[in-house]
C-alpha positions in Angstrom: -16.2 -35.1 74.7 -18.3 -37.7 75.9 -16.9 -41.2 75.1 -18.5 -43.8 77.0 -22.4 -44.5 77.1 -22.7 -43.3 80.6 -21.2 -40.2 79.8 -23.3 -39.6 76.6 -26.3 -40.4 78.6 -25.4 -37.7 81.3 -24.9 -35.1 78.5 -28.1 -36.3 77.0 -29.9 -35.6 80.3 -28.5 -32.1 81.0 -29.5 -31.1 77.3 -33.1 -32.2 77.8 -33.4 -30.5 81.5 -31.7 -27.2 80.1 -34.2 -27.3 77.1 -37.3 -27.9 79.6 -36.0 -25.0 81.4 -35.6 -22.8 78.6 -39.4 -23.7 77.6 -40.8 -23.3 80.9 -39.3 -20.0 81.8 -39.7 -19.0 78.2 -36.2 -18.1 77.7 -36.2 -18.6 74.0 -38.8 -16.9 71.5 -38.3 -19.5 68.7 -36.6 -22.7 68.2 -33.3 -23.3 67.2 -32.4 -24.0 63.5 -30.9 -27.4 62.8 -27.4 -26.2 62.4 -27.7 -24.0 65.5 -29.1 -26.9 67.3 -26.3 -29.2 66.5 -23.8 -26.1 67.5 -25.6 -26.0 71.0 -25.7 -29.8 71.7 -21.9 -29.7 71.2 -21.5 -26.9 73.3 -23.3 -28.3 76.1 -21.5 -31.4 75.6 -18.2 -29.6 76.0 -19.3 -27.6 79.0 -20.4 -30.7 80.8 -17.4 -32.8 80.0 -14.9 -30.0 80.8 -16.7 -29.8 84.2 -16.6 -33.3 84.8 -12.9 -33.8 83.9 -12.0 -30.9 86.1 -13.9 -32.3 88.9 -12.0 -35.5 88.5 -8.7 -33.6 88.4 -9.4 -31.9 91.6 -12.7 -31.1 93.4 -11.8 -27.6 94.0 -10.4 -26.8 90.5 -12.1 -24.4 88.1 -12.2 -23.9 84.4 -11.5 -20.3 83.2 -13.2 -18.8 80.2 -13.2 -15.2 78.8 -16.6 -14.3 77.7 -15.7 -11.2 76.2 -17.0 -10.3 72.6 -13.4 -9.9 71.6 -12.7 -13.8 72.0 -16.1 -15.2 71.2 -17.2 -15.7 67.6 -13.7 -15.3 66.3 -13.6 -16.1 62.8 -10.3 -17.7 63.3 -11.5 -20.0 66.4 -10.7 -23.9 66.0 -14.5 -24.6 67.3 -17.7 -22.8 66.5 -19.1 -23.9 69.9 -17.2 -20.7 71.4 -19.8 -18.0 70.4 -21.9 -15.6 72.0 -24.5 -18.2 73.2 -22.2 -19.7 75.6 -22.4 -17.1 78.2 -26.3 -17.7 78.6 -26.0 -21.3 78.4 -23.6 -21.3 81.3 -25.8 -19.0 83.4 -28.8 -21.2 82.8 -26.7 -24.4 83.7 -25.6 -22.6 86.9 -29.1 -21.3 87.8 -30.6 -22.4 91.2 -33.1 -24.4 89.7 -30.5 -26.2 87.2 -27.4 -26.4 89.7 -25.5 -28.4 87.2 -22.5 -25.6 87.3 -21.2 -23.1 89.6 -20.5 -19.9 88.1 -18.4 -17.1 89.0 -18.3 -14.1 86.9 -15.0 -12.3 86.0 -14.0 -8.7 86.6 -12.3 -6.8 83.8 -11.4 -4.1 86.1 -9.5 -6.5 88.4 -8.3 -8.7 85.5 -10.3 -11.9 86.2 -11.9 -14.1 83.8 -15.0 -15.9 84.3 -14.8 -19.3 86.2 -17.3 -22.4 86.2 -16.9 -25.9 87.8 -19.4 -28.7 88.4 -22.3 -27.8 90.6 -24.3 -30.2 93.1 -26.4 -32.1 90.6 -23.6 -32.7 88.2 -21.5 -34.2 91.2 -24.2 -36.3 92.2 -24.3 -37.7 88.5 -20.9 -38.0 88.4 -20.7 -40.2 91.7 -23.9 -42.3 90.5 -22.4 -43.1 87.3 -18.9 -43.7 88.6 -17.5 -41.5 85.9 -13.8 -41.6 85.3 -11.1 -40.4 82.6 -11.9 -43.3 80.6 -15.5 -42.1 80.1 -14.3 -38.8 78.3 -12.2 -38.3 75.3 -10.8 -35.2 73.4 -11.9 -34.0 70.3 -9.2 -34.6 67.5 -7.8 -31.1 67.4 -7.1 -29.2 63.9 -5.0 -26.8 66.0 -1.9 -29.1 66.0 0.4 -26.2 64.8 0.3 -23.1 66.8 2.2 -19.9 65.8 3.0 -17.4 68.8 4.3 -13.7 68.7 7.3 -12.8 71.1 6.6 -12.9 74.7 5.5 -9.5 76.0 7.5 -8.3 79.1 5.8 -10.2 82.3 4.2 -12.8 79.9 4.8 -16.7 80.2 4.1 -16.9 76.5 3.2 -15.0 73.2 -0.1 -14.3 71.9 -1.3 -16.7 69.1 -1.0 -15.6 65.6 -3.4 -16.4 62.7 -1.5 -17.4 59.9 -2.2 -18.1 56.2 -1.7 -22.1 55.3 1.1 -22.7 53.0 2.8 -26.0 51.7 5.2 -25.8 54.9 2.3 -25.4 57.3 0.1 -28.2 55.6 3.6 -30.6 55.8 3.7 -29.9 59.6 0.1 -30.5 59.9 0.4 -33.6 58.2 3.2 -34.9 60.1 1.5 -34.2 63.4 -1.7 -35.7 62.3 0.2 -38.8 61.3 1.9 -39.1 64.8 -1.4 -38.4 66.7 -3.2 -41.2 64.6 -0.4 -43.6 65.8 -0.4 -42.2 69.7 -4.5 -42.7 69.7 -4.3 -46.3 68.8 -1.5 -46.9 71.2 -1.6 -48.7 74.8 -0.1 -45.9 76.8 -0.9 -46.1 80.7 0.0 -44.3 84.0 -0.1 -46.8 86.7 1.1 -44.5 89.6 -0.7 -42.8 92.7 -0.8 -39.3 91.0 -4.2 -38.2 89.5 -2.9 -37.7 86.1 -5.2 -38.2 82.9 -3.4 -40.4 80.8 -5.9 -40.0 77.9 -4.2 -36.9 76.9 -1.8 -38.4 74.3 -2.3 -36.1 71.3 0.4 -33.3 70.5 1.0 -30.0 68.8 3.8 -28.2 67.7 4.3 -24.4 69.2 6.3 -22.1 67.1 7.8 -18.8 68.6 8.6 -15.2 67.9 6.1 -15.3 64.9 8.4 -17.6 62.9 8.1 -21.2 61.7 11.8 -21.3 61.8 11.9 -20.6 65.7 10.7 -23.1 68.4 8.5 -25.9 67.1 8.9 -28.1 70.1 6.0 -30.7 70.9 3.5 -30.3 73.8 0.2 -31.8 74.8 1.0 -35.6 75.8 0.4 -36.3 79.4 3.9 -37.6 80.2 5.7 -34.1 78.9 4.8 -32.2 82.2 5.5 -35.1 84.3 8.4 -35.2 86.9 10.8 -37.6 86.1 10.0 -39.7 89.4 6.7 -40.2 88.2 7.5 -41.4 84.6 8.5 -44.6 85.9 4.9 -45.3 86.2 4.4 -45.0 82.4 3.8 -48.2 80.4 3.6 -48.8 76.7 1.9 -51.8 76.1 3.0 -54.3 79.2 6.3 -52.8 79.6 7.6 -50.0 82.0 9.4 -47.2 79.8 13.0 -46.0 79.7 14.2 -42.8 78.7 16.5 -42.1 75.6 18.2 -38.7 75.7 20.4 -36.6 73.2 23.4 -35.5 74.9 25.1 -32.1 74.8 22.3 -31.2 72.4 22.8 -27.1 72.2 26.7 -27.7 71.9 26.3 -30.2 68.9 23.5 -27.9 67.3 26.0 -25.1 67.7 28.7 -26.9 65.6 26.1 -27.8 63.1 25.1 -24.4 62.5 28.7 -23.5 62.4 29.6 -26.3 59.9 32.3 -27.4 62.2 33.7 -30.7 63.0 33.3 -32.2 66.6 36.6 -32.3 68.2 35.5 -33.6 71.6 33.5 -36.6 73.2 31.8 -34.3 75.9 31.2 -30.7 74.9 31.1 -29.9 78.5 34.0 -31.1 79.8 36.8 -28.3 79.7 40.5 -29.4 80.2 41.3 -28.9 84.1 37.8 -28.1 84.8 36.4 -31.6 84.5 35.3 -31.6 88.3 32.6 -28.8 87.5 30.9 -30.3 84.3 27.5 -29.5 85.4 28.3 -25.9 86.3 30.0 -25.6 83.1 27.3 -27.1 81.0 24.9 -24.4 82.6 27.4 -21.7 82.0 27.9 -22.9 77.9 24.2 -22.9 77.6 23.8 -19.6 79.1 26.5 -18.1 76.8 24.8 -19.9 73.8 21.3 -18.1 74.4 21.9 -15.0 76.5 22.7 -12.0 74.0 23.9 -9.9 76.8 27.3 -11.0 77.7 27.4 -8.8 81.1 24.3 -10.8 82.2 26.3 -14.1 81.9 26.2 -15.4 85.1 28.9 -18.1 86.4 27.0 -20.9 88.1 27.0 -20.8 91.9 29.2 -24.1 92.1 31.8 -22.3 90.3 31.7 -19.1 92.2 31.8 -21.0 95.4 34.9 -22.6 94.3 36.7 -19.6 92.7 36.0 -16.8 94.7 38.2 -14.7 92.6 36.1 -12.9 89.9 39.1 -12.7 87.7 39.2 -16.6 88.0 35.6 -16.7 86.9 36.3 -14.5 84.0 39.0 -16.9 82.9 36.5 -19.8 82.9 34.5 -18.0 80.3 37.6 -17.2 78.2 38.7 -21.0 78.4 35.0 -22.0 77.3 35.7 -19.6 74.3 38.9 -20.9 73.6 38.0 -24.8 74.0 35.1 -24.1 71.9 36.6 -21.7 69.2 34.5 -22.9 66.1 31.5 -21.9 67.6 32.8 -18.7 69.6 31.0 -16.3 67.1 27.4 -18.0 68.4 28.1 -17.0 71.9 26.0 -14.2 73.3 23.5 -14.5 70.6 19.9 -15.5 71.0 20.1 -19.0 69.8 17.4 -20.8 71.7 14.5 -20.8 69.6 16.9 -21.7 66.6 18.1 -24.9 68.6 14.7 -25.7 69.6 13.4 -25.6 66.0 16.5 -27.9 64.6 15.8 -30.1 67.8 12.1 -30.5 67.1 12.7 -31.2 63.6 14.8 -34.0 64.4 12.5 -35.3 66.7 9.6 -35.4 64.4 11.7 -37.4 61.9 12.7 -39.8 64.6 9.0 -40.0 65.5 8.0 -40.8 61.7 10.8 -43.3 61.4 10.1 -45.4 64.5 6.3 -45.1 63.7 7.1 -46.5 60.2 8.6 -49.4 61.9 5.6 -50.2 64.2 7.6 -48.4 67.3 5.6 -46.0 69.6 8.0 -43.3 71.1 6.8 -40.4 73.6 8.7 -37.4 72.7 9.9 -34.9 75.7 11.7 -32.3 74.0 15.1 -34.0 73.0 14.7 -37.1 74.3 12.1 -40.1 74.0 10.2 -42.6 76.3 10.2 -46.2 74.5 9.7 -49.9 75.6 13.1 -51.2 76.8 12.4 -54.1 74.1 12.7 -51.6 71.6 15.4 -49.1 73.2 18.3 -50.3 70.9 16.4 -49.7 67.5 15.1 -46.4 68.8 18.7 -45.4 69.8 19.8 -46.3 66.2 17.2 -44.4 64.5 17.9 -41.2 66.7 21.6 -41.4 66.0 20.9 -41.9 62.3 18.5 -39.0 62.0 20.6 -36.8 64.0 23.4 -37.5 61.4 21.1 -36.8 58.5 20.1 -33.1 60.0 23.6 -32.1 61.1 25.8 -34.2 59.4 27.7 -35.0 62.9 27.6 -37.7 65.3 25.3 -37.5 68.3 25.6 -39.0 71.7 22.4 -40.6 72.9 22.1 -42.2 76.9 19.6 -45.0 77.8 18.3 -44.8 81.5 16.0 -47.1 83.4 13.6 -45.0 85.4 
């Protein structure tokens, strides 16, 4: 959406010129009804702002959009601007006389969707107005709770599933709206030299495998996909952030599921294998997530040290022995269950911190916070973990 007066003027200019083009070339036989006109205005605003945003993130980048009737006009679509009129409007905006967009049609036979990007007249106006990220904003999304099907072979994510509202989904949505409202009012900035849009702060929860008890991690905030070396350039208010991370999350959640007490300080330190902690950590997580023991791959660091495969197998047996209380969970597809438990903990941590006026930026099983509030954040993380699991957590603090 257009946020600043300059961006709104640009949108109004494009709409005016598009309507003049329609009238001059007699592209419409009758005027739009009031409701249709409002949808038309919002649709053009979205197209223009998306093209501006994509140009700002990279002049050669494009926006992909499916124009198939199967995707347009869906009753479960979050926005009614995705209707059958968008195809013609894209064509009109990219016509030679308009030149606000460039458009490349998709090819179903080749598996290619339609793409569009800023045209020369739009680029000229972006430069004249010196538009930046702060001139745009995101529409407050209603789609903060997503449910996805199991991933098909070769796919990176499962298809979206339409679901019926229940008291549980309404609770999840209400929690996300509270968290997003707090984020929208916060002063969060990225001061590095990468081209990162730090206005993207709203979060959503994505559940997996067609179940509201699997997955549920938070996505959407600009900081979530950033590399660790770039996070040091993120500020909350006037402070550079620090990271707080739960330690040995998968192992401790496994003990919680098994209702077994913790008998270790570090679940990845196997007696006599302390030197290989990182490799052992990878192997334990594989064992806790892979349902096929035949595919348990001993990390390279262990293979390099122990050439003998019998010794490699012995390491697996030693892990089973050390973690006897959760041995029955090895070789099971626990990953999405762990993610759900982890996300439930993080949601409650965020809500508790927000209630105390403290902003935290979640990254799966960790947080970014201001150094001045790190001790309070750590205590909340420990308290909430104990409440959910009846076990003690470990939380580390790291200056970036």
